[in-house]
Residue frames relative to the residue before (quaternion, step in Angstrom):
aa qw qx qy qz dx dy dz
M 1.0000 0.0000 0.0000 0.0000 0.00 0.00 0.00
K 0.6678 0.4661 -0.3693 0.4478 3.65 0.73 -0.71
H 0.6234 0.5357 -0.3693 0.4336 3.62 0.93 -0.66
L 0.6451 0.4908 -0.3382 0.4781 3.61 1.05 -0.65
E 0.6112 0.5402 -0.3251 0.4785 3.50 1.03 -0.84
K 0.6788 0.4928 -0.3172 0.4424 3.64 0.79 -0.78
N 0.6743 0.4700 -0.2244 0.5235 3.48 1.30 -0.70
D 0.5353 -0.6732 0.3872 0.3321 3.68 1.13 0.38
F 0.4772 0.6337 -0.4637 0.3946 3.54 1.15 0.58
Q 0.3473 -0.7575 0.5116 0.2093 3.62 -0.59 1.12
T 0.1729 0.7752 -0.5927 0.1341 3.50 -0.85 1.05
S 0.6776 -0.4592 0.3164 0.4794 3.63 -1.18 0.03
R 0.3872 -0.7009 0.5485 0.2408 3.55 -1.29 0.45
I 0.4567 -0.6784 0.5337 0.2153 3.47 -1.27 0.92
V 0.2639 -0.7132 0.6243 0.1789 3.61 -1.01 0.87
R 0.3460 -0.7174 0.5704 0.2004 3.53 -1.06 0.90
N 0.4617 -0.6761 0.4997 0.2829 3.57 -1.13 0.71
S 0.7527 -0.4110 0.2596 0.4440 3.55 -1.27 0.11
A 0.7089 0.4317 -0.2651 0.4907 3.57 1.19 -0.40
G 0.5762 -0.6425 0.3365 0.3769 3.47 1.37 0.49
Q 0.5324 0.6136 -0.4133 0.4114 3.69 1.20 0.19
T 0.4595 -0.6839 0.5142 0.2382 3.51 -1.24 0.63
V 0.7635 0.2711 -0.1923 0.5537 3.52 1.16 -0.45
S 0.1809 -0.7789 0.5980 0.0544 3.65 -0.89 1.03
S 0.3070 -0.7279 0.5709 0.2235 3.63 -1.29 -0.02
W 0.0423 -0.7711 0.6337 -0.0462 3.52 -0.88 1.05
N 0.8380 -0.0538 0.0193 0.5427 3.64 -0.65 0.99
G 0.6945 -0.4971 0.2687 0.4453 3.60 1.04 0.76
K 0.6660 0.4730 -0.2998 0.4928 3.55 1.26 0.31
P 0.4766 -0.6928 0.4439 0.3095 3.56 -0.86 0.90
L 0.0740 0.8077 -0.5847 -0.0175 3.55 -1.13 0.49
M 0.2727 -0.7519 0.5862 0.1290 3.65 -1.16 0.54
I 0.2421 -0.7356 0.6146 0.1503 3.57 -0.91 0.72
K 0.0940 -0.7879 0.6067 0.0488 3.55 -0.87 0.99
Q 0.5913 -0.5429 0.4494 0.3921 3.51 -1.30 0.45
F 0.4696 -0.6645 0.5053 0.2874 3.52 -1.15 0.74
I 0.2351 -0.7509 0.6103 0.0919 3.55 -0.99 1.02
D 0.3602 -0.7483 0.5205 0.1982 3.60 -0.40 1.20
G 0.3753 0.7163 -0.5467 0.2175 3.64 -0.89 0.78
K 0.3763 -0.6966 0.5451 0.2757 3.56 -1.25 -0.36
V 0.5653 -0.5748 0.4931 0.3269 3.50 -1.38 0.60
M 0.1067 -0.7959 0.5928 0.0613 3.64 -0.76 0.87
D 0.3338 -0.7291 0.5625 0.2014 3.66 -1.06 0.79
D 0.7937 0.1430 -0.0944 0.5836 3.60 1.00 -0.74
F 0.2482 -0.7447 0.6101 0.1077 3.51 -1.14 0.79
S 0.4188 -0.6827 0.5296 0.2794 3.45 -1.13 0.87
P 0.6841 -0.4800 0.3575 0.4168 3.60 -1.25 0.31
L 0.6371 0.5405 -0.3297 0.4397 3.48 1.05 -0.73
L 0.6590 0.5107 -0.2740 0.4794 3.52 1.02 -0.90
I 0.6109 0.5473 -0.3193 0.4747 3.55 1.09 -0.78
E 0.6847 0.4707 -0.2852 0.4779 3.62 0.89 -0.97
F 0.6061 0.5751 -0.3133 0.4515 3.57 1.06 -0.68
A 0.6514 0.4947 -0.2525 0.5169 3.56 1.05 -1.04
G 0.6339 0.5462 -0.3197 0.4446 3.56 0.93 -0.78
K 0.6858 0.4834 -0.2658 0.4748 3.50 0.92 -1.11
E 0.6298 0.5033 -0.3281 0.4923 3.67 1.05 -0.76
L 0.6634 0.4825 -0.3383 0.4611 3.70 0.84 -0.71
A 0.6191 0.5482 -0.3375 0.4498 3.52 1.07 -0.67
K 0.6364 0.5004 -0.3128 0.4967 3.62 1.11 -0.86
L 0.6373 0.5384 -0.3430 0.4317 3.58 0.97 -0.72
H 0.6481 0.5260 -0.2717 0.4790 3.55 1.03 -0.97
K 0.6631 0.5010 -0.3189 0.4557 3.71 1.09 -0.47
I 0.5605 0.5978 -0.3799 0.4291 3.66 1.25 -0.27
I 0.3818 -0.7343 0.5192 0.2133 3.58 -0.68 1.06
A 0.4118 -0.7154 0.4833 0.2917 3.58 -0.72 0.92
P 0.5102 -0.6656 0.4384 0.3234 3.62 -0.98 0.84
D 0.6136 -0.5812 0.3883 0.3673 3.56 -1.19 0.61
Y 0.6560 0.5463 -0.3544 0.3816 3.70 0.95 -0.46
L 0.5172 0.6270 -0.4308 0.3922 3.59 1.29 -0.01
P 0.5378 -0.6306 0.4343 0.3528 3.69 -0.85 0.71
K 0.3731 -0.7148 0.5309 0.2607 3.69 -1.05 0.59
K 0.6997 0.3636 -0.1962 0.5829 3.49 1.29 -0.43
L 0.3628 -0.7521 0.5148 0.1941 3.58 -0.86 1.03
G 0.5932 -0.6534 0.3944 0.2562 3.53 -1.02 0.94
Y 0.7327 0.4216 -0.2150 0.4890 3.52 1.19 -0.44
G 0.6220 -0.6477 0.2901 0.3308 3.47 1.31 0.55
I 0.6121 0.5042 -0.3306 0.5117 3.69 1.21 0.13
E 0.1472 -0.8171 0.5463 0.1104 3.57 -0.30 1.12
């Protein structure tokens, strides 16, 4: 999320825990808390909204992945 933010891509913000960390553990599993984004669930999208989403997705695909991301996926599908 920080990498996307540094590359001027608007995304949700991570909330740090009381220890200042972005990742916590709950029942042995990692979790992240994000700021709530007010909005509503939509069933149908206008052509204008679909075009906007497409442009944002194109911007996302232009961002180069950081080197610290794994090259091999943990669930065995490359």
